[in-house]
N, C-alpha and C positions, 0 to 999 in steps of 0.2 A: 402236389403241384398242379396248377391249372392246365387243362388240355386246350391247345389252340389247334384249330383245323385250318391247314393251308391247302388251298385248291389251285392246282396248276391250270393254265389256260385250256388244257385238253380235258379237264375234269378229274385228273388224278388227285386223290386226297391224301394228305399227310397229317394225321392226327398226332400231335407231338406234345408231350408234357414239358412245360417250360417253367423254370424256376421263377419264383416271385421276385420282382424287382428288375428282371432282365427286360429288354425290349422284345417286341414281337419279331423284329429283325434279327436280334441275337439268337432267339430260339430257332429261327430258320437257318441261319448260317451255322450254328453249332450242330445242327442235325442234317446238314447237306441238302436242304430243301431247294430244288431248282426253281429259278425264277426270281430270287431275291439276291442280287449281286452285292449290294451294300459297298460300293466302291469307296465311299468316304469313311467307312467304318462306323457310321452312326453319328456323324457330326452335323447332320442336317445340312449338308453342303452339296448334295447331289439328289437325284430322284430315282436312283437305281434300286431302291427298296419300296417303290410305289406299290400299293395294294388297293384293292377295292374291298372295303369293309362291308360285310353282309348288312343290308339295310336294317335288319332287326337289331343289330348291334351298334350301328353308327351313333345313335343318340345317347348311348350309354358311356361313350368315351369322353375323356377330357377334350374339349374342343381344340383344334389346331391353333398354335400361336401364329403371330405375323410372319416369323421366319419360315415356318413350315408352309404356310399358305403361299408365300413367295416362291419357295422351292417347288411346290406342286405345279407352278406355271411351266416348269421344265419337264414335267412328266409327259410321257407319250400317252395320248388318249385319256386325260384325266376325266373323271366322272363325278357325280354328286356325292359319292361316298368314298372318294379317293383320300388316302392318307399315306404318309411316309411311315413305314412300319418301325423305323428307328425311333419314332416319337411316341409310340404307344407302349407304355410301361405295363407289364403283366402284373395284375392284382388278382386276388381270389375271386373278385366279382367278374372277372373276364373269363372264367372257366367256361369253355364251349365256344369262345369267340371264333368266328369264321371269316377268313380273309381269302380273297382270290387274287392271283397274279395276272397282270395283263399279258396278252399274247406277245407283245413287244419285248417282254423280259424272259423269253424261253431259252 
């Protein structure tokens, strides 16, 4: 299983092995990682799973679709590498992916 590194706003790291095919959000929720609330359960209908993807990884992801881009408008403090973690599917190629949670989601 690929390991995803979740980093809280205070720098606390959570390296978690996530099953292939799950979303980065599901990996966080299933392992009680603080900072990813996922109020809509992964339906891309809120922005409570907002993360900042490490710049080294951002270009390796499938680009966000129109629905995700629209929902990112509701995220607090979106940045150039902002994504909704519910829309990032875990693949073997994402082993080592690093995401950071915004301070607003602590």
